N, C-alpha and C positions, 0 to 999 in steps of 0.2 A: 468676257474680255473685261481683266479686270482694272476697276475702278483706285487709282492712287488720291489718297486724303491728302492735302497739303494740310500740314500743320502750323498755323502761324506763334511763333513763340512773343506774349506781349510781356513785358517790364513791365511793375509800376512800382515807382518809388516812392514811397512816404514820407515823407518831410515831417521831423515831428516837435513839435511846438508844447511844452508844455509849460502852466505858470505855475513858477515858483510854491505858491501854496496851494494845489493840488494835490489832494492825501494822494499817499502812497497804493494803496488800493485802485486810484483812476489812473496813476500812470502806466504808463508802455510797458512791459515787462521781454527782455529778451535773455535768448539761450546763450550763454559767452564759452569760449573754449579755454584751458586753461595755457593752451598755447601764447593764445590770442595776448589773452592778461599778461603772461609774462615778456610777450616782445615790446609788451609801451613801459612794464615795469623798473626794467632791467635798459633801458634808452637808458638814462642820466637819471642822476639822483633829483627828486623833486627841490630838495632844497638848494644845495649849492652847486644844482646843473654838471659835474663830473659825471664822467659816461661809466658804463657799466656798475653799476653798486647789487651788492647781493640782496634777492629778493625768494621769502619764504612766501607760502600760503597755508591759512590754515580754513579747514572744513567745519561750516554749523549749519546745520540740515542745508537748507539751501542755501544759505550764504558765505560767503567767500570774502576774506580778512586778509590782502595785502602789506607784507610790510617790506619797504625796503631800509639797509642797510648801510649807510655808506662811509666807507674806510677812511676817506680822506674827512668831513668835516663829522665825522661817529655819532652821527643823530640818523634817528629815524621815523621815516615817515611812515603812518598806517594810514588802510585807503580801505574803507568799507562799501559791500556790494548792495547792501539795501540800509536804510534806518531802521530803529529798535522800536517797538512799541513798548511803551510806558517802561523804557529805558533798560529791557533787559532780553527779547523776545525782537531774533525779527521778523521782518514785513513780512517778506515773504515763507515763513513757515505754517505763521499764522493763516495768510490767505490762503496757502494751499489746505490746510487742517478745513480752513472753512468751505472751500469747494468743493473736496470729498466727501465729506459731510452732508451738506446741502443737494450736491450731485444724487447722495444714496448709492456711490461709490464705494469698494470693498475696498481699505487700506491696504490689505493684504496685493490685490491687482496692480491698484494704483502704483504701490513701492515695487513689485515687482517689472512696469514697464519701465519704471527710472532708473533701474539700474538693467536693466536690456541696452536704455541708450545709454547709461554712464554718466547719466545726472546724479550729481550731488543731492542726495534728499536725508530727511533728518529716519526715524526708526517706528516703526509702528505703536512705541512704548510715549516716543514725545509725542505721539497722533494722539491717542488716550489723555496724556497730561495736558493736552490744547483745549479738553474738551468741557 
């Protein structure tokens, strides 16, 4: 006689509270989909509140820069998904490079995994330049 096991699904919700002084490497990080960012930024102009501004996105390794262009107020609002280290390198790029190096992982394998998942990431040349 076959036994049937019932699996219970436990949903655990985490409420994140991060001190504003927390360094970037200690903050929680998330994977966010393009479509979800577009939904938020295309709702209304963050400056004048008019609906449906034009939205463009630009990738810089693991970072995305979202720009809203409003036809009514003619201003642009720029949002970056990551802070910069020393004003020039996205923190996520540096942290990922450091993690790959410390784990002794192969950069080519890590980049292959990222590409299979469709995740935005830097090139192996950029990885070498961070070392």
